[in-house]
GUVO-139108 format. One line per 10 residues: for each residue x negated, z negated, y negated of N, C-alpha, C, CB. Coordinates in Angstrom, 3 decimals, always signed. Glycine has a CB too. Layout:
N
X:Z:Y:X:Z:Y:X:Z:Y:X:Z:Y; ...
//
This chain:
152
-85.523:-79.961:-73.415:-85.730:-81.520:-73.615:-84.534:-82.247:-73.841:-86.614:-81.847:-74.781; -84.046:-83.656:-73.289:-82.640:-83.792:-73.453:-83.052:-85.277:-73.577:-81.487:-83.207:-72.230; -81.942:-86.129:-74.541:-82.095:-87.691:-74.748:-81.836:-88.104:-73.571:-81.199:-88.429:-75.774; -82.726:-88.963:-73.257:-82.370:-89.981:-72.086:-80.859:-91.065:-71.975:-83.659:-90.980:-72.152; -80.674:-91.021:-73.589:-79.405:-92.016:-73.079:-78.112:-91.115:-73.354:-79.274:-93.656:-74.057; -78.403:-89.567:-74.111:-76.543:-88.966:-73.446:-76.683:-87.571:-73.145:-74.976:-88.997:-74.791; -77.914:-87.390:-73.028:-78.117:-86.317:-72.519:-77.951:-84.878:-73.204:-77.466:-86.453:-71.585; -78.327:-84.976:-74.774:-78.420:-84.047:-75.677:-79.486:-83.404:-75.673:-78.238:-84.428:-76.734; -79.227:-81.763:-75.936:-80.395:-80.965:-75.573:-80.920:-81.552:-77.338:-80.078:-78.883:-75.056; -82.263:-82.092:-77.110:-82.947:-81.774:-78.427:-84.069:-80.806:-78.696:-83.423:-82.871:-78.851
-83.824:-80.195:-80.018:-84.984:-79.500:-80.495:-86.144:-79.869:-81.492:-84.510:-78.554:-80.947; -87.109:-80.258:-81.178:-88.084:-80.823:-81.471:-88.817:-80.473:-82.974:-88.796:-80.605:-80.384; -88.242:-79.051:-83.414:-88.422:-78.362:-84.336:-87.548:-79.092:-85.566:-88.111:-76.977:-83.922; -86.382:-79.499:-85.312:-85.603:-80.329:-85.759:-86.101:-81.813:-85.750:-84.501:-80.123:-85.102; -86.787:-82.182:-85.981:-87.719:-83.622:-86.074:-86.931:-85.139:-86.359:-88.832:-83.422:-87.456; -86.137:-84.757:-87.858:-85.743:-85.394:-88.592:-84.227:-85.979:-87.213:-85.575:-84.474:-90.184; -84.065:-85.573:-86.516:-82.739:-85.600:-85.619:-83.355:-86.206:-83.992:-81.943:-83.710:-85.512; -84.802:-86.225:-84.296:-85.245:-87.285:-83.114:-85.680:-88.689:-83.625:-86.543:-86.696:-82.260; -85.697:-89.707:-82.110:-86.581:-90.537:-82.460:-87.016:-91.071:-81.266:-86.161:-91.423:-83.368; -88.866:-90.475:-81.705:-89.967:-90.521:-80.948:-90.508:-91.735:-80.426:-90.822:-89.989:-81.565
-89.729:-92.414:-79.486:-90.401:-93.952:-78.972:-90.141:-94.608:-77.610:-89.900:-95.082:-79.905; -91.696:-94.264:-76.700:-91.491:-94.254:-75.170:-91.355:-93.145:-74.794:-90.461:-94.924:-74.636; -89.776:-92.746:-75.037:-89.201:-91.702:-75.054:-88.934:-90.737:-76.305:-88.267:-92.047:-74.550; -88.217:-89.582:-75.984:-87.857:-88.496:-77.091:-86.352:-88.596:-77.107:-88.392:-86.858:-76.737; -86.004:-89.431:-77.934:-83.791:-89.835:-78.044:-83.631:-89.468:-78.924:-82.852:-91.386:-78.142; -82.447:-88.872:-79.473:-81.770:-88.499:-80.481:-81.715:-89.735:-80.962:-80.585:-87.776:-80.293; -81.157:-89.456:-82.650:-80.974:-90.466:-83.366:-79.708:-90.812:-83.448:-81.460:-90.334:-84.437; -79.119:-90.389:-82.649:-77.816:-91.582:-82.352:-78.008:-92.818:-81.157:-76.356:-90.652:-81.758; -78.956:-92.466:-80.173:-78.765:-93.341:-79.130:-79.859:-94.018:-79.669:-78.751:-92.867:-77.612; -80.906:-94.100:-80.254:-82.008:-95.060:-80.200:-82.706:-95.250:-81.852:-83.187:-94.420:-79.008
-83.172:-95.961:-82.532:-83.838:-96.187:-83.719:-84.933:-96.758:-83.444:-83.192:-96.873:-84.620; -85.855:-96.367:-84.196:-87.383:-97.125:-84.728:-86.897:-98.536:-85.472:-88.404:-95.978:-86.101; -88.379:-99.196:-84.320:-88.108:-100.817:-84.784:-88.874:-100.635:-86.528:-89.237:-102.320:-83.410; -88.063:-101.956:-86.773:-88.211:-102.088:-88.299:-89.719:-102.155:-89.155:-87.487:-103.394:-88.592; -90.445:-102.668:-87.605:-92.134:-102.771:-88.856:-92.537:-101.401:-88.257:-93.837:-104.454:-88.518; -92.498:-100.383:-88.121:-92.992:-99.202:-87.711:-92.389:-98.295:-89.333:-92.266:-98.698:-85.925; -91.257:-98.519:-89.708:-91.168:-98.625:-90.731:-91.512:-98.897:-92.189:-90.859:-98.818:-90.488; -91.745:-99.925:-92.258:-92.249:-100.884:-93.150:-93.433:-100.273:-94.005:-92.690:-102.121:-92.353; -93.337:-100.365:-95.216:-94.701:-99.440:-95.968:-95.747:-100.601:-95.579:-94.610:-99.054:-98.094; -97.332:-99.692:-95.616:-98.196:-100.502:-95.214:-99.157:-100.334:-96.408:-98.691:-100.226:-93.803
-100.523:-100.675:-96.369:-101.488:-100.630:-97.054:-101.845:-99.608:-96.532:-102.265:-101.593:-97.160; -103.248:-98.606:-97.577:-103.569:-97.619:-97.023:-104.726:-98.003:-95.780:-103.966:-96.709:-98.118; -105.484:-99.337:-96.648:-106.358:-99.886:-95.690:-105.998:-100.086:-94.240:-106.697:-101.030:-96.147; -104.795:-100.873:-94.485:-104.076:-101.151:-92.719:-103.978:-99.959:-92.166:-102.404:-101.824:-92.530; -103.400:-99.007:-92.868:-103.267:-97.614:-91.706:-104.743:-96.797:-91.322:-102.150:-96.236:-92.513; -105.458:-97.313:-92.152:-106.684:-96.477:-91.902:-107.272:-97.366:-90.215:-108.014:-96.640:-93.595; -106.956:-98.660:-90.410:-107.197:-99.776:-89.474:-106.069:-98.985:-87.663:-106.336:-101.706:-90.543; -105.121:-99.229:-88.140:-104.272:-98.727:-87.260:-104.827:-97.229:-86.510:-102.940:-98.595:-88.071; -105.202:-96.503:-87.535:-105.648:-95.280:-86.893:-106.906:-95.084:-86.012:-105.775:-94.450:-87.850; -107.560:-96.037:-86.555:-108.762:-96.427:-85.832:-108.680:-97.014:-84.375:-109.405:-97.386:-86.638
-107.678:-97.629:-83.963:-107.177:-98.890:-83.125:-106.205:-97.822:-82.189:-106.210:-100.385:-84.181; -105.533:-96.543:-82.823:-104.955:-96.052:-82.122:-105.847:-94.959:-80.980:-104.024:-95.614:-82.965; -106.438:-94.236:-82.114:-107.455:-93.088:-81.958:-108.346:-94.218:-80.305:-108.759:-92.725:-84.028; -109.132:-95.115:-80.248:-109.369:-95.852:-79.638:-108.778:-95.882:-78.525:-109.355:-96.617:-80.152; -107.474:-96.442:-78.394:-106.468:-96.831:-77.274:-106.556:-95.330:-76.692:-104.738:-97.466:-77.812; -106.337:-94.378:-77.252:-106.118:-93.162:-76.769:-107.021:-92.304:-76.127:-105.718:-92.598:-77.590; -107.913:-92.817:-76.574:-109.823:-91.961:-76.327:-110.316:-90.701:-76.849:-110.200:-91.504:-74.749; -109.687:-91.106:-78.425:-109.547:-89.533:-79.115:-110.339:-90.371:-80.401:-107.523:-88.610:-79.470; -111.300:-89.507:-80.845:-111.708:-89.380:-82.206:-110.916:-89.611:-83.346:-112.101:-88.282:-82.359; -110.938:-90.279:-83.940:-110.436:-90.636:-85.278:-110.319:-89.293:-86.735:-111.564:-91.899:-85.667
-108.911:-89.039:-86.648:-109.271:-88.112:-88.036:-109.562:-88.974:-89.614:-107.769:-87.022:-88.308; -110.142:-88.281:-90.319:-110.225:-88.903:-91.492:-108.309:-88.865:-92.023:-111.527:-87.942:-92.564; -108.543:-89.851:-92.898:-106.982:-90.259:-93.440:-107.540:-90.299:-95.098:-106.176:-92.155:-92.682; -106.945:-89.596:-95.553:-106.674:-89.295:-97.267:-105.760:-89.785:-97.925:-106.409:-88.051:-97.647; -105.837:-90.948:-99.224:-103.942:-91.191:-99.480:-103.904:-89.719:-100.585:-103.261:-93.339:-100.658; -102.770:-89.313:-100.824:-102.168:-88.689:-101.406:-101.497:-88.984:-102.504:-101.691:-88.333:-100.794; -101.383:-88.410:-103.671:-100.470:-88.652:-105.096:-99.123:-87.240:-104.851:-101.817:-88.305:-106.978; -98.087:-87.835:-105.340:-97.190:-87.106:-105.053:-97.209:-86.348:-106.625:-95.874:-87.920:-104.444; -96.866:-85.125:-106.850:-96.601:-84.455:-107.825:-95.680:-84.591:-108.548:-96.588:-83.589:-107.607; -95.656:-84.620:-110.015:-94.735:-85.379:-110.946:-93.559:-84.408:-111.028:-95.411:-85.740:-112.471
-92.412:-85.357:-111.000:-91.279:-84.498:-111.197:-90.963:-83.588:-111.846:-90.585:-84.894:-111.401; -90.139:-82.348:-111.593:-89.834:-81.507:-112.719:-88.805:-81.955:-113.650:-89.469:-80.277:-112.271; -88.388:-81.398:-114.779:-87.295:-81.869:-115.456:-85.422:-81.219:-114.942:-87.803:-81.423:-117.047; -85.845:-80.437:-113.481:-84.529:-80.464:-113.393:-84.459:-80.332:-111.601:-83.784:-79.181:-114.415; -85.590:-81.397:-111.201:-85.407:-81.791:-109.697:-84.180:-82.218:-109.487:-86.292:-82.838:-109.193; -83.405:-82.509:-110.508:-82.231:-83.728:-110.014:-80.974:-82.571:-109.294:-81.399:-84.916:-111.808; -80.980:-80.948:-109.811:-80.667:-80.014:-109.692:-80.320:-79.431:-108.238:-81.429:-79.558:-110.327; -81.722:-79.594:-107.421:-81.915:-79.236:-106.460:-82.311:-80.531:-105.230:-82.791:-78.249:-106.808; -82.080:-79.826:-104.408:-81.704:-80.605:-102.764:-83.041:-80.854:-102.576:-80.920:-79.592:-101.271; -84.098:-81.999:-102.795:-85.811:-81.804:-102.478:-85.613:-82.953:-101.357:-87.232:-82.228:-104.028
-86.480:-82.146:-100.493:-87.271:-83.499:-99.710:-88.270:-84.051:-99.835:-87.529:-83.455:-98.666; -88.450:-84.897:-99.576:-89.519:-86.050:-99.749:-90.759:-85.824:-99.072:-89.025:-87.374:-99.239; -91.780:-85.878:-99.792:-93.258:-85.302:-98.695:-93.731:-86.660:-98.673:-94.717:-83.957:-99.412; -93.893:-86.994:-97.088:-94.452:-88.094:-96.926:-95.839:-88.109:-96.241:-93.582:-88.803:-96.319; -96.148:-86.942:-95.675:-97.553:-86.852:-94.875:-97.896:-85.222:-94.651:-97.416:-87.706:-93.224; -99.429:-85.124:-94.623:-99.756:-83.823:-94.003:-101.072:-84.236:-93.018:-100.126:-82.573:-95.261; -100.902:-82.985:-92.071:-102.101:-82.941:-91.321:-102.368:-81.630:-91.012:-102.071:-83.723:-90.152; -103.738:-81.298:-91.044:-104.338:-80.294:-91.130:-105.299:-80.147:-89.945:-104.861:-80.265:-92.330; -104.860:-79.703:-89.056:-105.406:-79.294:-87.377:-106.766:-79.127:-87.532:-104.780:-77.771:-86.610; -107.701:-77.957:-88.023:-108.808:-77.560:-88.448:-109.209:-78.601:-88.773:-108.887:-76.662:-89.276
-109.272:-79.300:-89.813:-110.069:-80.240:-90.779:-109.925:-81.404:-90.104:-109.575:-80.379:-92.310; -108.892:-81.579:-89.068:-108.994:-83.197:-88.635:-108.471:-84.140:-89.845:-110.714:-83.666:-88.286; -107.570:-83.778:-90.167:-107.621:-84.766:-91.775:-106.029:-85.044:-92.041:-108.403:-83.677:-93.469; -105.477:-86.118:-92.258:-104.049:-86.613:-92.449:-104.015:-86.974:-93.971:-103.655:-87.962:-91.446; -103.323:-86.538:-94.672:-103.157:-86.681:-96.240:-101.599:-88.430:-95.954:-102.284:-84.366:-97.245; -101.919:-89.060:-96.405:-100.634:-89.613:-96.520:-100.436:-90.123:-97.987:-100.451:-90.736:-95.473; -99.240:-89.999:-98.710:-98.462:-89.864:-99.335:-98.141:-91.035:-99.847:-97.727:-89.268:-98.858; -97.400:-91.798:-101.080:-97.084:-93.447:-100.745:-96.020:-93.492:-100.333:-97.091:-94.490:-101.791; -94.439:-92.556:-100.423:-93.865:-92.752:-99.166:-94.177:-93.031:-97.743:-93.412:-92.009:-99.092; -95.163:-92.074:-97.492:-95.211:-91.987:-95.888:-96.481:-92.934:-95.394:-95.462:-90.254:-95.335
-96.633:-94.218:-96.112:-97.632:-95.166:-95.742:-96.649:-95.968:-94.905:-98.442:-95.970:-96.993; -96.467:-95.594:-93.378:-95.861:-96.023:-92.892:-96.664:-95.933:-91.545:-94.720:-95.611:-93.175; -96.276:-96.926:-90.456:-96.891:-96.599:-89.185:-96.043:-95.505:-87.921:-97.129:-98.086:-88.593; -94.915:-95.450:-88.324:-94.307:-94.107:-87.879:-94.851:-92.972:-88.056:-93.235:-93.879:-88.358; -95.001:-92.886:-89.401:-95.447:-91.720:-90.448:-97.054:-91.353:-89.451:-95.734:-92.496:-92.578; -97.781:-92.583:-89.504:-99.406:-92.085:-88.880:-98.965:-91.630:-87.296:-100.862:-93.710:-88.823; -98.516:-91.979:-86.633:-98.132:-91.535:-85.317:-97.789:-90.199:-85.563:-97.012:-92.324:-84.648; -96.542:-89.852:-86.415:-96.131:-88.549:-86.419:-97.251:-88.157:-86.672:-95.101:-88.084:-87.229; -98.130:-87.880:-87.156:-99.429:-86.886:-87.927:-100.517:-86.949:-87.023:-100.073:-87.461:-89.532; -100.421:-88.140:-86.369:-101.826:-88.201:-85.277:-101.194:-87.143:-84.016:-102.248:-90.243:-84.494
-100.295:-87.459:-84.046:-99.297:-86.892:-82.631:-99.739:-85.170:-82.780:-97.022:-87.222:-82.895; -99.774:-84.578:-84.339:-99.474:-83.318:-84.568:-101.613:-83.271:-84.752:-98.019:-82.947:-86.176; -102.197:-83.956:-84.585:-103.705:-83.784:-85.060:-104.358:-83.820:-83.311:-104.373:-85.385:-86.371; -103.682:-84.739:-82.573:-104.048:-84.785:-81.304:-103.556:-83.533:-80.283:-103.569:-86.070:-80.882; -102.396:-83.005:-80.546:-101.881:-82.048:-79.610:-102.412:-80.482:-80.465:-99.970:-82.317:-79.383; -102.861:-80.431:-81.377:-103.072:-79.087:-82.258:-102.203:-78.466:-82.621:-103.697:-78.169:-81.805; -100.426:-79.248:-82.374:-99.584:-78.444:-82.468:-98.348:-78.831:-83.365:-99.332:-78.150:-81.267; -97.745:-77.751:-83.840:-96.428:-78.134:-84.581:-95.244:-79.625:-84.053:-95.558:-76.628:-84.407; -93.769:-78.848:-84.221:-92.953:-80.051:-84.077:-92.580:-79.135:-82.098:-91.227:-80.319:-85.762; -93.606:-79.331:-81.465:-92.870:-78.903:-80.161:-92.961:-79.974:-79.462:-93.392:-77.712:-79.362
-92.179:-79.435:-77.663:-91.939:-80.591:-76.868:-92.906:-81.464:-76.493:-91.431:-80.275:-75.845; -94.501:-80.646:-76.558:-96.107:-81.510:-76.279:-95.871:-82.726:-77.620:-98.021:-80.126:-76.653; -96.217:-81.945:-78.912:-96.057:-83.167:-79.844:-95.122:-84.263:-79.718:-95.787:-82.748:-81.004; -93.517:-84.241:-79.817:-92.599:-84.937:-79.728:-92.783:-86.016:-78.504:-91.537:-84.085:-79.687; -93.699:-85.725:-77.358:-93.585:-86.567:-76.224:-95.149:-87.653:-76.822:-93.685:-85.464:-74.417; -95.792:-86.724:-77.181:-97.356:-87.484:-77.568:-96.937:-88.679:-78.511:-98.619:-86.316:-78.552; -95.970:-87.869:-79.790:-95.059:-88.877:-80.785:-94.357:-90.050:-80.141:-93.865:-88.067:-81.487; -94.064:-89.756:-79.471:-93.301:-91.025:-78.545:-94.316:-92.165:-77.959:-92.500:-90.320:-77.079; -95.424:-91.271:-77.395:-96.470:-92.304:-76.674:-97.119:-93.342:-77.438:-97.609:-91.592:-76.093; -97.451:-92.169:-78.254:-98.050:-93.176:-79.799:-97.076:-94.242:-80.653:-98.459:-91.996:-81.159
-96.137:-94.455:-80.853:-95.240:-95.098:-80.896:-94.969:-96.466:-80.169:-94.570:-94.336:-80.701; -94.633:-96.041:-78.796:-94.682:-96.774:-78.056:-95.531:-98.019:-78.279:-94.882:-96.144:-77.189; -96.973:-97.364:-78.173:-98.186:-97.615:-77.997:-98.319:-99.288:-79.150:-99.144:-96.023:-78.437; -98.198:-98.676:-80.435:-98.391:-99.556:-81.041:-97.135:-100.210:-81.689:-99.281:-99.186:-81.751; -95.586:-99.825:-81.024:-94.659:-100.856:-81.008:-95.359:-102.358:-80.064:-93.202:-100.114:-80.278; -95.814:-102.076:-78.969:-96.448:-103.128:-78.269:-97.410:-104.324:-78.868:-97.144:-102.466:-77.398; -98.244:-103.229:-80.103:-99.096:-104.469:-80.305:-98.560:-105.023:-81.769:-100.863:-104.085:-80.290; -97.116:-104.629:-82.134:-96.503:-105.619:-83.148:-96.048:-106.478:-82.594:-95.574:-105.250:-83.979; -96.076:-107.762:-83.471:-95.687:-109.009:-83.249:-93.758:-108.562:-83.165:-96.389:-110.190:-84.673; -93.448:-109.740:-82.473:-91.833:-110.000:-82.311:-91.072:-109.781:-83.409:-91.472:-111.373:-81.947
-90.254:-108.829:-83.940:-89.431:-108.656:-85.217:-88.455:-109.499:-84.578:-88.928:-107.069:-85.784; -88.015:-110.557:-85.531:-87.183:-111.391:-85.224:-85.846:-110.998:-86.629:-88.046:-112.998:-85.131; -85.794:-109.992:-86.836:-85.289:-109.438:-88.118:-84.591:-108.067:-87.745:-86.523:-109.235:-89.225; -84.338:-107.889:-86.708:-83.430:-106.278:-86.291:-81.984:-106.540:-86.721:-83.356:-105.800:-84.324; -81.523:-107.134:-87.115:-79.744:-107.624:-87.427:-79.326:-106.584:-87.917:-79.289:-108.896:-88.537; -79.726:-106.263:-88.719:-78.941:-104.560:-89.805:-79.057:-103.754:-89.393:-79.350:-103.914:-91.130; -80.007:-102.764:-88.436:-80.316:-101.847:-88.358:-79.136:-101.037:-87.393:-81.608:-101.991:-88.058; -78.588:-101.047:-86.815:-77.894:-100.795:-85.867:-75.995:-101.446:-86.483:-78.795:-101.599:-84.454; -75.646:-100.211:-87.080:-74.149:-100.933:-87.836:-72.977:-100.633:-86.923:-73.681:-100.193:-89.514; -72.362:-101.236:-86.369:-71.131:-101.176:-85.611:-69.476:-102.235:-86.092:-71.778:-101.644:-84.102
-68.955:-101.161:-86.861:-67.964:-101.235:-87.709:-66.956:-101.761:-86.899:-67.652:-100.027:-88.368; -66.779:-101.586:-85.414:-65.547:-101.678:-84.445:-65.342:-103.225:-84.275:-65.823:-100.888:-82.888
//
């Protein structure tokens, strides 16, 4: 896979460096729309789950709210990753933790369930299609001014 913007080789396993939006981009050439990253209520994400799955002819998986474990006393000493969500392919279930209650995270996890794959090229392309569809359903965002910084 290669970024359509700059031609950089993309590794789906390093998905934190990807932006899946219509196509699979590197994070230097493209950004997610602000409305995809806004925190949403769990109820709203359940509705989006049904809408997305209906649009793609896929039976909606179960979505469950997750609670993050309490922090340990020495967590500040370690480089920790924040868990946003988890997908269980066999159970067809998604657990969304509070920091992951966003449309982009829902699309990420739905792509796992729909493909039955981890971070592969097929998963990334599916994620990109889901994000593009969701973005097309969202209202126009007039507040995108601060998302790309150009200091020159």
